[in-house]
C-alpha positions in Angstrom: 1.0 -12.7 -16.4 2.8 -15.1 -18.2 3.2 -18.8 -18.5 5.9 -19.2 -16.0 3.5 -16.8 -13.7 0.3 -18.4 -14.4 2.2 -22.1 -14.0 3.4 -21.3 -10.2 0.0 -19.2 -9.5 -1.9 -22.6 -10.2 0.3 -24.4 -8.2 0.1 -22.4 -5.2 -3.7 -22.6 -5.5 -3.7 -26.1 -5.6 -0.3 -27.6 -3.1 -0.9 -24.3 -1.1 -3.2 -24.7 2.5 -6.1 -23.3 1.9 -6.4 -21.9 5.4 -3.1 -19.9 5.0 -4.2 -18.6 1.4 -7.5 -17.7 2.8 -6.1 -15.5 6.1 -3.4 -14.3 3.8 -6.4 -13.0 1.6 -8.6 -12.0 4.4 -5.4 -9.9 5.8 -4.5 -8.2 2.6 -8.4 -7.0 2.3 -7.9 -5.3 5.9 -4.9 -3.8 4.7 -6.7 -2.3 1.9 -9.5 -1.2 3.8 -7.6 0.2 6.4 -5.2 2.0 4.2 -8.5 3.7 2.3 -9.6 4.7 5.3 -6.1 6.4 6.5 -6.2 8.2 2.6 -9.2 9.7 3.4 -8.7 10.3 6.6 -5.5 12.3 5.4 -7.2 13.9 2.8 -10.3 15.3 5.3 -7.6 16.5 7.6 -5.6 18.2 5.4 -8.5 20.0 3.7 -10.3 21.4 7.1 -6.7 22.7 8.0 -6.5 26.6 7.7 -3.1 26.6 9.0 0.3 24.6 10.4 0.2 25.7 13.5 1.0 23.1 16.0 2.5 20.9 13.1 5.9 20.3 13.2 7.5 21.5 9.6 10.5 18.5 10.5 7.6 15.8 10.2 6.0 17.5 7.1 9.2 17.4 5.1 10.3 14.1 6.2 6.7 12.7 5.3 7.0 14.5 2.2 10.4 13.1 1.5 9.1 9.3 2.9 6.2 9.9 -0.2 8.5 11.0 -2.4 10.7 7.8 -2.3 7.9 5.4 -2.0 6.4 6.7 -5.6 10.2 6.3 -7.0 10.4 2.9 -5.6 6.6 1.4 -7.2 7.4 3.5 -9.9 11.3 1.7 -10.5 9.3 -1.3 -9.5 6.8 -1.2 -11.9 8.9 -0.4 -14.7 10.2 -3.7 -14.4 7.2 -5.3 -14.9 
């Protein structure tokens, strides 16, 4: 973390509303927990799936494209850090 970023972080902690900050942290934590459970569920679903009967090929393809797009976006944003 650079000097400017640490100053900005200190300013947010000192000048920000503590209730809003606590709410933001709580929502972020809950989002992370639910994201973990969703990922765990997805792994369990695909691990126990013996065939793709009843699944839409279009939906599977679109989900794959979205995941690749998200991964590329994350990769490019991490490269800028």
